[in-house]
Residue, then its C-alpha position, 0 to 999 in steps of 0.5 A: m916136454n915137462t910142462e908142470y911149471l905151468n901148473g897154476w898159471d893163469p893165461v888171462a892174468e898173464q895177458q893183462k900184465a902184458d897189456f898193461m905194460e904195453h899201456m905204460y910203455q905207450c903212456s910213457g912216450r918211450t921209443n927205445g923199447l925199453f921197459t925198464g922202470l915203467w912201473t916206477d914212472f907210472c906210479m910217480k907220474e899217473a897212479g901216485p898223483t891220482c891216488r893222492q888226490m883220491f886220499f884227499d877226496r875220501k878224507k873230505a867226504i868222511e869229514q863232510f859225512i861226520k858233520m852231517e851226522e853231528q848236525k842231525k843229532s843237534e836237530e830237534f825232531m818236531t812232530t806235525l799232524h802228519d807224523 
């Protein structure tokens, strides 16, 4: 039996794919046994909204960081006896 097609095959990665497909199927609420379109549904209903929110959260964090850095630059350093 020629099994050369399995060279480079990662059984752990393949099992992870299968596990995630099963997760998507269970989360979809489907009961018809069809896995077609699961990835699209997942991207639109779960990952898409989450990634969108993460984008805006990161954008806000960056803006706040820049504002804080600019505020630091504008503050004068005052020496005290402890410095």
